[in-house]
C-alpha positions, 0 to 999 in steps of 0.5 A: 389157626396159627398155633395149629399150623406150628404144631403140625409143622413140628409134628412133621419135623419130629417124624422126619428127624426120627428117620435120621437117628441110628438105629431108627426106632419106629416107636418114636413115630407111633404117637404122631401117626393115625392108625389108618394112615395111608401113604402113597409113594411111587413104589405103591400104597401102604395102609395102616400105621404098623405097616407104614412104620415097619416099612420105614424100619426095614428101609432105614435100618437094612437098606439105607443105614446111612440115610439122612433127610435134610429139611430145606423148606416147610410150608403149612396150610390148613391140615397139610404140611409140605416139605422140600428136602434132600435125602442122602444115603446109599441104597445098598449096604456096603455102598459108601457112594451116597446118592442125593435125591430131592424129595417133596413130601405132603403130610395131611394131619387130622384134627387130633394132630396125627398124620393120616396121609402121606405122599412123596415124589423124588428125583435125583438131585442135579449134580450142578445147578446151572447158572441162570 
């Protein structure tokens, strides 16, 4: 099981790092994603690999060309991989003021090691972390 957990984490790492490449190429994700993947986000539900990847392509190439995802922590258990990350990037072309958001992404992988479900929640990162 330990080696499968490591493989699942590596699959998720490859997917997230592909989002940082410019221009984003969805073909680099395709082999890691199940045909019937379901992604649930605050903006809605996306069903199917082609729609999921084309959504990434649109956002990363047109809406957020300076997008960058930093993996802060990653935990795998069973067929799930949880990632805490920081997203940097402007949400409009021509806006150089990069916004920082914190993201928790949950990936569920099938027996074949492909992502079959994804869910994320995001929030604006605090400008300054208060001292405790």
